[in-house]
C-alpha positions in Angstrom: -28.5 18.1 -18.5 -31.3 15.6 -18.7 -34.5 15.5 -20.7 -37.5 17.5 -19.5 -41.1 18.2 -20.7 -42.7 21.6 -21.4 -46.3 21.7 -20.3 -48.2 24.5 -22.1 -52.0 24.3 -22.3 -53.8 24.9 -25.6 -54.2 23.4 -29.0 -51.7 23.9 -31.8 -53.9 26.4 -33.7 -54.5 28.4 -30.5 -50.9 28.6 -29.4 -49.7 29.3 -33.0 -52.1 32.3 -33.2 -51.0 33.6 -29.9 -47.3 33.4 -30.8 -47.9 34.9 -34.3 -49.8 37.9 -32.7 -47.0 38.4 -30.3 -44.4 38.4 -33.1 -46.5 40.9 -35.0 -46.6 43.2 -31.9 -42.8 43.0 -31.4 -42.0 43.6 -35.1 -44.2 45.9 -37.0 -44.9 44.6 -40.5 -44.1 41.0 -39.7 -47.7 40.0 -40.5 -47.2 36.4 -39.4 -50.9 36.1 -38.3 -52.3 36.5 -41.8 -49.5 34.3 -43.3 -50.4 31.3 -41.1 -54.2 31.8 -41.1 -55.0 29.5 -44.2 -52.9 26.7 -42.7 -54.6 26.9 -39.3 -58.0 26.8 -41.0 -56.9 23.6 -42.8 -55.8 22.1 -39.4 -59.1 23.0 -37.8 -61.2 21.5 -40.6 -59.1 18.3 -40.7 -59.4 17.9 -36.9 -63.1 18.4 -37.0 -63.7 15.4 -39.3 -64.8 12.1 -37.9 -61.6 10.6 -39.3 -58.9 13.3 -39.2 -56.4 13.4 -42.0 -53.2 13.1 -40.1 -51.0 13.7 -43.2 -52.8 16.9 -44.0 -52.6 18.1 -40.4 -48.8 17.4 -40.2 -48.2 19.2 -43.5 -50.2 22.2 -42.4 -48.4 22.3 -39.0 -45.0 22.3 -40.7 -46.1 25.2 -42.9 -47.2 27.2 -39.9 -43.9 26.5 -38.1 -41.9 27.5 -41.2 -43.7 30.9 -41.2 -43.3 31.5 -37.5 -39.6 30.3 -37.2 -38.6 32.4 -40.2 -39.8 35.5 -38.3 -38.8 34.3 -34.9 -35.5 36.2 -35.0 -37.5 39.2 -33.8 -38.1 37.5 -30.4 -34.5 38.4 -29.5 -35.7 42.0 -29.2 -38.5 41.0 -26.9 -38.5 42.5 -23.3 -36.5 40.4 -20.9 -39.6 39.5 -18.8 -41.3 38.1 -22.0 -38.3 36.5 -23.8 -38.3 33.1 -22.1 -42.1 32.7 -22.3 -42.2 33.5 -26.0 -39.3 31.1 -26.8 -40.8 28.3 -24.6 -44.0 28.6 -26.6 -42.1 28.3 -29.8 -40.2 25.3 -28.5 -43.4 23.6 -27.5 -44.9 24.1 -31.0 -41.7 22.9 -32.7 -41.8 19.7 -30.7 -45.1 18.8 -32.4 -43.4 18.5 -35.8 -41.3 15.7 -37.2 -39.1 18.5 -38.5 -38.3 19.7 -35.0 -34.6 19.3 -35.3 -34.5 21.5 -38.4 -36.5 24.2 -36.6 -34.3 23.9 -33.5 -31.2 24.3 -35.7 -32.6 27.7 -36.9 -33.4 28.8 -33.3 -29.8 27.9 -32.3 -28.6 30.3 -35.0 -30.8 33.1 -33.7 -29.8 32.5 -30.1 -26.0 32.2 -30.7 -25.3 34.6 -33.5 -27.6 37.6 -32.8 -27.7 40.0 -29.8 -30.5 39.5 -27.3 -32.3 42.4 -25.6 -31.0 45.9 -25.6 -27.3 46.2 -26.6 -26.4 47.1 -23.1 -28.5 44.4 -21.4 -26.5 42.3 -19.0 -29.0 39.5 -19.2 -28.7 38.7 -22.9 -26.2 35.8 -22.4 -28.1 34.2 -19.6 -31.4 34.4 -21.5 -29.8 32.8 -24.6 -28.1 30.0 -22.6 -31.2 29.3 -20.6 -33.3 29.0 -23.8 -30.7 26.8 -25.5 -30.5 24.6 -22.4 -34.3 24.2 -22.6 -34.0 23.0 -26.2 -31.2 20.7 -25.2 -33.2 19.1 -22.5 -36.5 18.6 -24.4 -34.6 16.6 -27.0 -34.2 12.9 -26.5 -30.9 11.7 -25.0 -29.8 10.1 -28.2 -30.8 13.0 -30.5 -27.8 14.2 -32.6 -29.4 17.6 -32.6 -28.3 17.9 -29.0 -24.7 18.1 -30.4 -25.5 21.3 -32.4 -27.4 22.8 -29.4 -24.5 22.2 -27.1 -22.1 23.8 -29.6 -24.4 26.8 -29.7 -24.3 27.1 -25.9 -20.5 27.0 -26.0 -20.5 29.7 -28.7 -22.7 32.0 -26.6 -20.4 31.5 -23.6 -17.3 32.3 -25.6 -18.8 35.3 -27.5 -20.2 36.9 -24.3 -17.2 35.9 -22.1 -19.6 34.4 -19.5 -17.3 32.8 -17.0 -20.1 32.1 -14.5 -22.0 30.2 -17.2 -18.9 28.1 -18.1 -18.2 27.3 -14.4 -21.8 26.0 -14.1 -21.2 23.9 -17.2 -17.9 22.2 -16.0 -19.5 19.5 -13.9 -21.6 18.5 -17.0 -18.4 18.2 -19.1 -16.7 16.0 -16.6 -19.7 13.7 -16.1 -21.4 13.5 -19.5 -19.2 14.3 -22.5 -18.1 10.7 -23.0 -21.7 9.5 -22.7 -22.9 12.1 -25.1 -20.3 11.1 -27.7 -21.5 7.6 -27.5 -25.3 8.5 -27.5 -24.9 10.9 -30.4 -22.8 8.5 -32.5 -20.5 11.3 -33.7 -18.0 10.7 -36.3 -14.3 11.6 -35.8 -14.8 15.0 -37.4 -17.7 16.0 -35.1 -15.9 14.6 -32.0 -12.8 16.6 -32.9 -14.9 19.8 -33.3 -16.7 19.3 -30.0 -13.4 18.7 -28.0 -11.7 21.6 -29.8 -14.6 24.0 -29.1 -14.6 23.1 -25.4 -10.8 23.6 -25.3 -11.2 27.1 -27.0 -13.9 28.2 -24.6 -12.0 26.9 -21.5 -8.9 28.7 -22.6 -10.8 31.9 -23.2 -12.3 31.7 -19.7 -8.9 31.1 -18.1 -9.3 27.4 -17.4 -5.9 26.4 -18.7 -5.8 22.8 -17.3 -9.2 22.0 -18.7 -8.3 23.6 -22.1 -5.2 21.4 -22.3 -7.2 18.3 -21.3 -9.6 18.8 -24.2 -6.8 19.7 -26.7 -5.4 16.2 -26.0 -8.9 14.7 -26.4 -9.2 16.5 -29.7 -5.9 15.1 -30.9 -7.1 11.6 -29.8 -10.2 12.1 -32.0 -7.9 12.1 -35.1 -7.7 8.5 -36.4 -4.2 7.1 -36.1 -2.4 6.7 -39.4 -5.1 8.7 -41.3 -4.4 11.5 -43.7 -6.3 13.8 -41.4 -3.3 13.8 -39.1 -1.2 15.7 -41.6 -3.9 18.2 -42.8 -3.4 21.9 -42.1 -6.2 22.1 -39.5 -4.8 19.1 -37.6 -1.2 20.6 -37.7 -2.5 23.9 -36.4 -4.2 22.0 -33.5 -1.1 20.0 -32.9 1.1 23.1 -32.9 -1.2 24.9 -30.5 -1.4 21.9 -28.2 2.3 21.4 -28.1 3.0 25.1 -27.3 0.4 24.9 -24.6 2.0 21.8 -23.1 5.5 23.4 -23.1 4.4 26.7 -21.6 2.0 25.3 -19.0 3.8 25.3 -15.7 2.0 22.1 -14.5 2.5 19.9 -17.6 5.6 17.7 -17.2 4.4 14.5 -18.9 4.8 14.7 -22.7 4.0 11.1 -23.4 0.5 11.8 -24.8 2.1 14.2 -27.3 4.7 11.7 -28.4 2.0 9.1 -29.3 0.0 11.5 -31.4 0.4 11.2 -35.2 -0.7 14.9 -35.6 2.1 15.9 -33.3 4.6 13.8 -35.1 3.6 15.3 -38.4 5.1 18.5 -37.2 8.6 17.1 -37.6 8.4 18.0 -41.3 6.6 21.4 -40.9 8.0 22.6 -37.5 11.3 20.7 -36.9 12.5 23.3 -34.3 9.4 23.0 -32.2 9.7 19.2 -32.2 13.4 19.5 -31.2 12.2 21.6 -28.3 9.7 18.9 -27.4 12.5 16.3 -27.5 14.6 18.3 -25.2 11.8 18.6 -22.6 11.0 14.9 -23.0 14.5 13.6 -22.3 17.3 16.1 -22.4 18.7 18.5 -19.8 19.1 22.2 -19.1 22.5 22.4 -20.8 21.0 21.1 -24.0 18.2 23.6 -23.7 20.7 26.5 -23.4 22.4 25.3 -26.5 19.1 25.2 -28.3 18.4 28.8 -27.3 21.8 29.8 -28.7 20.8 28.6 -32.1 17.0 29.3 -32.2 14.7 32.1 -31.1 11.6 31.3 -29.1 9.9 34.1 -31.0 10.2 32.0 -34.2 8.3 29.3 -32.4 5.4 31.6 -31.4 6.7 31.6 -27.8 7.5 35.3 -27.4 6.1 36.5 -24.1 8.3 36.8 -21.1 6.1 34.7 -18.8 6.3 31.7 -21.2 10.1 32.0 -21.4 10.3 32.0 -17.6 8.1 28.9 -17.5 10.3 27.0 -20.0 13.4 28.0 -18.1 12.0 26.8 -14.8 10.4 23.6 -16.1 13.5 22.3 -17.9 15.5 22.8 -14.6 12.9 20.8 -12.6 12.9 18.1 -15.3 16.7 18.0 -15.3 16.7 17.5 -11.5 14.2 14.7 -11.8 16.3 12.9 -14.4 19.4 13.2 -12.2 17.5 11.8 -9.2 16.1 8.9 -11.3 19.6 8.0 -12.7 21.4 8.1 -9.4 22.7 4.6 -8.7 22.9 5.0 -4.9 19.8 7.1 -4.5 21.8 10.1 -3.3 22.6 13.2 -5.3 25.2 15.7 -4.2 24.4 19.4 -4.0 27.4 20.1 -6.2 26.1 17.8 -9.0 22.7 19.5 -8.8 24.2 23.0 -9.0 26.4 22.0 -12.0 23.5 20.4 -13.9 21.1 23.3 -13.3 23.7 26.0 -13.6 22.7 27.6 -10.3 24.5 28.9 -7.2 25.1 26.2 -4.6 23.0 28.2 -2.1 20.0 27.8 -4.3 20.1 24.0 -4.6 17.7 23.3 -1.7 15.2 25.8 -3.1 15.2 24.0 -6.5 14.9 20.6 -4.8 11.9 21.7 -2.8 10.3 23.1 -6.0 10.8 19.8 -7.8 9.2 18.0 -4.9 6.3 20.4 -5.0 5.9 19.7 -8.7 5.5 16.0 -7.9 8.6 14.9 -9.8 10.6 13.6 -6.9 10.3 12.7 -3.3 13.2 12.6 -0.8 15.0 14.3 2.0 17.7 17.0 2.1 20.8 16.2 4.1 22.6 19.5 4.9 25.2 17.6 6.9 26.2 15.5 3.9 25.2 18.1 1.3 23.1 15.5 -0.4 19.6 15.0 -1.6 18.4 11.5 -0.6 16.1 10.2 -3.3 13.0 8.2 -2.3 11.2 8.4 -5.6 11.8 10.0 -8.9 9.7 10.4 -12.0 11.0 9.0 -15.3 10.6 11.4 -18.2 11.0 8.7 -20.7 9.9 5.1 -19.9 11.3 2.4 -22.1 13.2 -0.9 -21.9 16.0 0.6 -19.9 13.5 1.8 -17.2 11.7 -1.5 -17.1 15.1 -3.3 -16.6 15.9 -0.9 -13.8 12.6 -1.6 -12.1 13.1 -5.3 -12.4 16.6 -5.0 -10.9 15.2 -3.0 -7.9 12.4 -5.5 -7.4 14.9 -8.3 -7.3 17.0 -6.5 -4.7 13.8 -5.8 -2.7 12.9 -9.5 -2.9 16.3 -10.6 -1.7 16.1 -8.2 1.2 12.7 -9.6 2.2 14.0 -13.2 1.9 16.9 -12.2 4.2 14.5 -10.7 6.7 12.3 -13.8 6.7 15.3 -16.0 7.2 16.4 -14.0 10.2 12.9 -14.0 11.7 12.6 -17.8 11.2 16.0 -18.4 12.8 15.2 -16.2 15.8 11.8 -17.9 16.2 13.4 -21.4 16.2 16.0 -20.3 18.7 13.5 -18.7 21.0 11.4 -21.9 20.9 14.4 -24.0 21.9 15.6 -21.8 24.7 12.1 -21.3 26.1 11.5 -25.0 26.2 14.8 -25.8 27.9 14.3 -23.1 30.5 10.8 -24.4 31.3 12.0 -28.0 31.7 14.8 -26.9 34.2 12.5 -25.0 36.5 10.8 -26.6 39.5 7.1 -26.0 40.2 5.7 -25.0 43.6 2.1 -24.6 44.6 0.9 -21.8 46.8 -2.7 -21.1 47.7 -4.0 -23.4 45.1 -2.2 -21.4 42.3 0.7 -22.8 40.3 3.8 -20.5 40.5 6.9 -20.9 38.4 10.3 -20.5 39.9 13.8 -20.8 38.7 14.7 -17.3 37.4 13.4 -15.0 34.7 12.8 -15.8 31.2 15.9 -15.2 29.1 15.7 -12.0 27.1 16.0 -12.1 23.3 19.3 -10.8 22.1 19.0 -7.4 20.3 20.0 -7.6 16.7 20.2 -5.0 13.9 18.5 -6.2 10.7 19.5 -4.8 7.4 16.4 -4.8 5.2 18.4 -3.7 2.2 16.3 -0.6 1.5 17.3 0.8 -1.9 
């Protein structure tokens, strides 16, 4: 969404009269034409003078626009073929006033809170969104009014359940939201409202990944250490975000939640929900089963069967990832996996494959040895212990590389010595002007097996 210009020919008095007459024709009894007539006469007289009184003209224009905008709600009942033209004319008039942002705020209310066209019209949402987009684009890039217009667009999409309109908006979200936040100079409260509104609309339209992404952004908008983190609205957002993270099949990284003050404030208000987060962050399936023996998911607002299945599956995948990461020899037996996940041994390979698909581990299955050979595993909690383990593995890798380099250097020196000795011992003969070496073949390098210490 970039800025654009509306080009409509005609003077302010002419266009105002035209729009007023149209409003009167749409709504019987509106009588806008007679209400603005005195002010239009003032404008014409001021403009006809050799030295126009700009202050008088601006004041009269604002009075005209107040009268028109007050009655402009009737434009929502205009025929579809005339709707956009009428609103574009009104937008053009409003742009000529220093009070444009105030007038646009009123138009946003009309377009987002009231029905457009006939009740059964399928075009109401698209007409409203198109007109709001025009208002958004005629405003300067740094105008804070754009923030309110954008919220109105989201409100229309949500209220009309316009999935197509939201899909068209997604590229704008990905490209421009950070720039808009900077240009509009929003405070924390407005930034929180924007991210939360986007999350709500995305969730309503079925874009669960995008909804969770903007829930996290909303939490990040709450200043760390501020009292706002413990307010009821923030706790409600934190609770909703946490439940979304737990019940979303693709969310396995809970680090952003652990670093949020609003999430941590739930330890006093929702201790059981936070205990469940701790289990999914660092504990295993057995601990989860113990939790279910003591607590009901219904009490945590996780009542539907699908969510329970997601939790059950996810904690098993995370448990398997932890087993793989903790394996000292990078090999995990089928029996250990079956015991930890509490599954039949014949299902082990299926669960390993699912964990690989989830991106939590990489490796190979050895049916012969009944082992899962781990190549990579995701740490669910990353702290000093994990850093120490990485340092240890890097040292092992370094020693392995040093061993390889030593072997290569030794072989290179031996080859140089043997090659030189063989060359000195061989006589040379000349045949047809070409030098030919005799004295046997060049000795072959001895085949050796090199252990690179892969671990």
